[in-house]
N, C-alpha and C positions, 0 to 999 in steps of 0.2 A: 504493499500499500504506500503509494507516494506522499509526501506531503501537501497539505493545500497548498493553493498558487492566489495570489492577488494578480490584479492588472493594474498596472504603475506607466505611468508617461516619465521618460525623460530626456533630458538635451546632451547631448553628447556632439564635438566637431564630427562636419561630416564625412571626412578622411578616415577618421578612426570607427565612423559605424560600418561605411564601407569594408573597411579591410576585417572587420569583425564578420559580415555577413559573410566575403568572400571565404572565409576562414571556420564559419559554424558549421558547414556541413549538415548533414541528412537531421542533426539535433534540431537545429534551428538557432537563429538570432538569440531568442530569447533563453534557451540553454546555454550559451557560449556566455552572455552576459552575467547569468545566474552564476553560475561556474568560478567568474572571473570577481564577482563580488565576494564568494564565499573563501576564496584563495584573499582576497586584501582582508577578511574581518581576520583567516585565522595567523596573518602577516600581525594587523593590528593588535590581536590578544597577543600574540610571540614577543611585539615590541612593547607591550605592557609589562608584562611577565620580568622581559629584562632589566625595563627599569628599576622594577622592585627589588629583584635581584641584587642591582647593582648598586642602589640606593644603601644595602642591606650588609655588602660583603665589597662592594669596589668595584668598577672597572675591570672589564675580561681586557687583559691587554693585546700584544699580535703576538706574546712569549708564548702566554697561556695556552693561546688558540694553537701557536704553533706545535708546543709539546702534546695536546691532545689531539692532533693531528699524527704527529710520530708514533704515539701509542695505538691510533688506529690503526695506521701502516703497518706497525709491528704483527698487530695482532693479526692482520688478515694474511701476513706471511706465514706465520703459523700455522693458522688454519690449512693455508695451501700447502703446506708442508707436511702437518699432520693426515691431510688427508691423501698426500702422494704417498707416505711412508706407508699409510695402513693399506693400500691397495695392493 
């Protein structure tokens, strides 16, 4: 069962509307726009979460991000090596 829908009128630049229509495919412009708005809401929610976390713990540095990326890459390498050795 899908969510109830409503009909809304929005205004946007014509070139953006035409590009969205061209990309929307069989699902249609309304579904394309709804998905874009849903993604934006997710981003807004994540930004709010980041602001709260940074207010409590301080900002995340580029070095912090790189250290976490390094850990992720190392874990992936170990996973791949473990999968290869187990075969």
